[in-house]
C-alpha positions, 0 to 999 in steps of 0.5 A: 294237860288241863289244870283246874283250880276251884276257889272257895271265897266270896265274890268280892274277894276273888275280883281281880285275882289271878291263879298261877300254877307251878310244876316242879320235878323230883329234883325241885327244878321248875318245869312249867308255869301257867296263870289265868284270871279267876272267873265269875264261877270261882274256877280257873282252867289252864292248859299246860304242855309237859313234853315226855313226862316222867310217869308214875309207874306203880311200885317200880317207879312211883315218880312224883312232881310237885304242883304249886297253886298260888292265888294273887290279888293285885300282884300280892300272894294271898294263898297257896296250896302244894300237892304231890302229883303224878302222871300215868295212864291206864285201862282194863280190858275184858279179855287181857286184864289191867294195863298201867302205862300201856303194859300189863299190870295185874293188880294183886292186892288186899282189902284193908280196914283202918282198924287195929288192936289198942287203937281202933281207927285212931291210927298214928302215922307209924301205924299206917306205915307199918300196914303198908310195910307189911303189904309191900313185904308180901308183894302187894301192888294194890290195896282196896281201902274198904268200905269207907274213906280212910286217912289221907295219909294213906293216900299220900304214902301210897302215892310215894310207894306206888301202890294202886288204891281202890277207894270207896264210899260206905254204900254197903249191904243195905239200902235205906229207902229214904231221900236223905240216905240218897243225898248222903251217898251223893255227898259222900261220893262228891267229897271223896272225889273232890278231896282226893282228885290229885292222888295218882295212886287212886285209879278207881272210884268205888260206888258200892259193896254187896248192896241187896236187891230189895226195895224193887229197883231202887239200889240199882237206880242209885248205883246208876245215879252214882256212876253218872255223878262220878263221871260228871265230877271226874271223867278220867277215872273209871267207876267200880263196884263189888258185888256178891250177886247176879244183878243188873247193877253189875253192868252199871259201873265201868269195872266190876269185881266180885266177893266170892268165898268158895271153899269157906262159906260152903261150896267146893274150893274148885268152884271159884274157877268154874264160876269165873269162867261161867260169869265171863262167858255170860258177860264177855263185855264186862271188865271183871275182877275178884274183890274179896276171897278168904277164909278164917284162921286162928294162929292158936288153933292148929290141926294136922289133918284137913277138915272144912271148919264151920265158918260160924263156929269157934274152930278156925285152924290155920291150916285150912286158911293156908289150903284155901289160899293155895287152891284159890290162887291156883285158879285165879292166877291162871285167868289173865282176863281178871283185872284184879284180885283182892284178898279178904283181908290183910289184917284181922279186924273188929266185927261186933256181930261175929261169934266165931273163931277164938275171939268174939267180935273178931273177923279172923280172915286176915293174913296178919293178926289184929295186933300186927305181930304174927304173920300167918302161913298164908302171908308167906304163901303170897309172898312166895308168889308176889314178892320176887325180890326178897328171896326166902324159904318158909316152912308151913305149919310150924306152929303145930309143934305137938304132932298127933301123927308120925307120918307127915307131909312137909310143905314149904313156900319158896320164891327162890327155887328148889330147896333141901329138907333135913330132919335132925340132920338127915337129908330127905332130898330136894323138892322143886316149887310147883306152879304156885311156889309150893314145895312138898315132901310126902310121907315123911316119918318123924323120929320119936321125940323132938324133930328139928325140921330144916329147909335150905337153899342157896338164898336162905333157910328156915327151921322149926321143931315138931314133937312126935310122942310115938 
């Protein structure tokens, strides 16, 4: 491996200086040592051979070494820096999807804004930890940290937890035709890469999100320029973009992903799969993923029939979000050539311009509420599909206590096989999970008054109460 150390100092300060690099394994045993003198360009480049390194292997085995860089002058230590680092290799294939350390590794993840109730973006470390705990409970193996650089603590914890990180600069939506704007984008990308180069969790540099095609071809040229800069600064990681339109810049980055909301902002739910297949056929050379898909939901708005809500309206019943994600995941999980799918989004967040759902200024597409206190039904749907370790069963629609129909369908999510349904102690048979771990009992007639709904299997149980006035 090649080790490169950059020094920030006056020329006279580095004269006669030497840099030593030490590598320690997880047991704090010294593995290798290398050293070299500082050159006139204030850069030190060293080569080191590490035989059979223990790889950083995602959530299964996020193995970290510790690298120690020591600056000495006349044999005396004058500065040092320590970083946890990991070794891994990866690639995306246009037909076979994503690979980590030579093995298929579909990236199932969420988008995350650094924003929450009572804190805004001023997080304590435990706030980041809570977010990551919830993501891993759901079974995520990747997180898109959108749409701006987020706390370094997140990168450090994602290194330790084995979560793959997509990081990006805030080149979002609108291009401003001004040389100072261009220079700011270049500077932000340079800082993003140089400040975070050593984090093994970061596998991609995100260059843009939904940039428009105004100002003639300038956004496209800017995307191409940022790609070239990123490759110059770091040739080991691919560049990527998130697009919502058909434009030439979709082919400028090493990887491309799309923001698509079929079944929420108009269109039909099953258009997702058809669109993906058309795009893949039109550009078979592109390594393609889905960077955003989602639907709004308020846990205090419930309905017992399915009707497409108005996205910009004030009625965002939770059951439509659940239905949306079940139907979209059916289509996404079948297409193995997709290297990623990132849900929009993990948590509700502030959005000043929005006037929708039950709270003004809020984007309610999160799978967890803004205060992190309530996990929506769709959270458990993904947990049933992405988390195979934490066995459970979960009844969907349990917040709709007061029913308006006597005949209902009971929907359950399970990552632990078949389950039995009981209502007020009466058995209603066994259901088996379908291809996306949904169990259903159709046409169940409720008793008048209180109905205790319970599902059980050998791994666990869940229950709730529904009240039928008829």
